KELUMFI-603011 format. One record per residue (C-alpha): x, y, z; residue in three letters. Coordinates in steps of 0.05 Angstrom, whole numbers, plus 32768, in hexadecimal, padded with zeros to 4 digits. Example, Ala and Ser with C-alpha at 12.3 -4.5 7.8 and 13.67 -1.06 7.14 Angstrom:
80F67FA6809CAla 81117FEB808FSer 
***
This chain:
80087FFC8003Unk 801C80437FFAUnk 800A80957FFFUnk 7FF280C67FC8Unk 7FDF81087FE9Unk 7FDE81457FCBUnk 7FE681837FE6Unk 7FA781AD7FE5Unk 7F9E81B58030Unk 7FE381BA803EUnk 7FDB81768062Unk 8005814C802DUnk 803B813B805BUnk 801581328092Unk 7FDF80FF807BUnk 801B80D6805CUnk 804380CF8092Unk 800180BA80B3Unk 7FF4808B807EUnk 803A806B8088Unk 8028805F80D7Unk 7FEB804280C5Unk 800F8015808CUnk 801C80328046Unk 8067801F8041Unk 8072804E7FFEUnk 806180988004Unk 805980B47FC0Unk 808A81027FC5Unk 80A181297F99Unk 80DB815F7F9EUnk 80C681A67FB7Unk 8085817C7FBDUnk 8070818F7F7AUnk 803981797F5AUnk 7FF581847F3BUnk 7FC181C07F61Unk 7FE381C67F9FUnk 801E81957F9AUnk 803381527FBEUnk 805081447FEEUnk 8094815E7FF3Unk 80CD812A7FF7Unk 810281558024Unk 80C881568061Unk 80BE810B8066Unk 81048107805DUnk 811281328097Unk 80DA811680BBUnk 80F080C780C5Unk 813380E580DAUnk 811C8115810FUnk 80EC80DE8120Unk 8103809A8129Unk 80CE808B8155Unk 80A380868118Unk 80CE80468107Unk 80CA805D80BEUnk 810680558093Unk 812380738047Unk 81658072802AUnk 815B80B6800EUnk 81A280DC8021Unk 818681178041Unk 81C081448039Unk 81B781447FEBUnk 817081657FFCUnk 818C81AA7FF7Unk 81AA81A07FB8Unk 816C81757F94Unk 813981A97FA7Unk 816481DF7F8DUnk 817481B47F49Unk 812681AB7F3BUnk 812C81EA7F3FUnk 814682097F0EUnk 812C81C87EE5Unk 80E481DF7EEEUnk 80F582287EEBUnk 80C7822A7F32Unk 80EF824E7F6BUnk 80ED822B7FB0Unk 80BB825D7FDDUnk 80EC8276800AUnk 80D2825D804EUnk 80C4821D8039Unk 80D081E8806FUnk 812081C78062Unk 812C81DB8021Unk 811A822B8026Unk 8152825F8028Unk 812F82748067Unk 812C822B8087Unk 8170823D80ABUnk 816B828680ADUnk 816A82B080EAUnk 815B82FD80DEUnk 813D8311812AUnk 81688321815EUnk 815382EB8198Unk 815682AE815EUnk 819082C2814DUnk 81B582B98196Unk 81A3828881A2Unk 81BA825D8166Unk 81FC82768164Unk 8200826C81B0Unk 81D8821F81A4Unk 81BC820D8161Unk 818981E0817AUnk 8164821B819AUnk 8139822B8165Unk 815A81F3812FUnk 813A81B3813AUnk 8162819380F5Unk 81B081A280E7Unk 81B181C480ADUnk 81EF81948093Unk 81B881618095Unk 819E81858057Unk 81D6818C803EUnk 81D681DF804EUnk 822281EE806AUnk 81FF821780A8Unk 81C8824A80C3Unk 81C8828F80A9Unk 81CA82CD80DAUnk 81A182FD80AFUnk 81B6834980CAUnk 8179836780D2Unk 816083A880F5Unk 814383698120Unk 818783578135Unk 81AA8366816BUnk 81EF835E818DUnk 8204831D818BUnk 81F583118144Unk 82198353812CUnk 825283398159Unk 825282FA813AUnk 8251830980F4Unk 828D83358101Unk 82B082FE810FUnk 828D82D280DCUnk 82BD82FE80A6Unk 82F9831180CEUnk 82ED833C810BUnk 82ED833C814FUnk 82D18377817BUnk 82D7838A81BFUnk 8291839E81E2Unk 82A983DE81E1Unk 82AE83DE8197Unk 826C83B28192Unk 824183DE81B5Unk 8253841C818EUnk 825783EE8145Unk 821783DA8157Unk 81F584258159Unk 821F8437810EUnk 81F783EB8106Unk 81AB83FD8113Unk 81B4844080EAUnk 81BB841680B1Unk 819083DE80BBUnk 815F841580C1Unk 816D84228080Unk 817E83DF805CUnk 8152839B805EUnk 818D8374806BUnk 81CE83888080Unk 820D835D804FUnk 825983518059Unk 8264838D8037Unk 823883C38063Unk 825E839E809CUnk 82A783AB8079Unk 829283E9806AUnk 828083FD80BDUnk 82B983DD80CBUnk 82E5840C80A1Unk 82BA844480B2Unk 82CF84338108Unk 831C843180F2Unk 8322846F80D8Unk 82F28492810DUnk 831C8470814CUnk 835C8481811CUnk 
***
């Protein structure tokens, strides 16, 4: 017996897992959930549910570390962008822009992520700098591009960061480098 679900009510994955729990030995899936009408059960969701919930005693031989790459390939070949907030493979699946989330992920990834990004072929979580970001995220990103800053320097730089962040949606590495060069000139 197999399970073949469509996602008309956003329940294709849940219904497919329920089918497998109740005896189906095959779940028919598509990468990125692509399919007729609202799509089908998303392979990447099923694979990671089975991997995260070993207590279900269900198994797949799909290599989860290929999920992100497969998703991108299918997206490119089909000319259908993956929505950024798509579970598992969306660009925002492992991106954090809120200060409290960023601080938590920096201290312990598992605080806000139940899946290690590497398990699906993503190198690392992303700390996206926005006006909602805090000092720890700013310090983390400075360190990531090669700058060590003291607490006093960070306090000053954070005020400068907020001025820029109020004008831009996202602060990138180029902005951070310009901030540091400006700061270096200021302190002489």
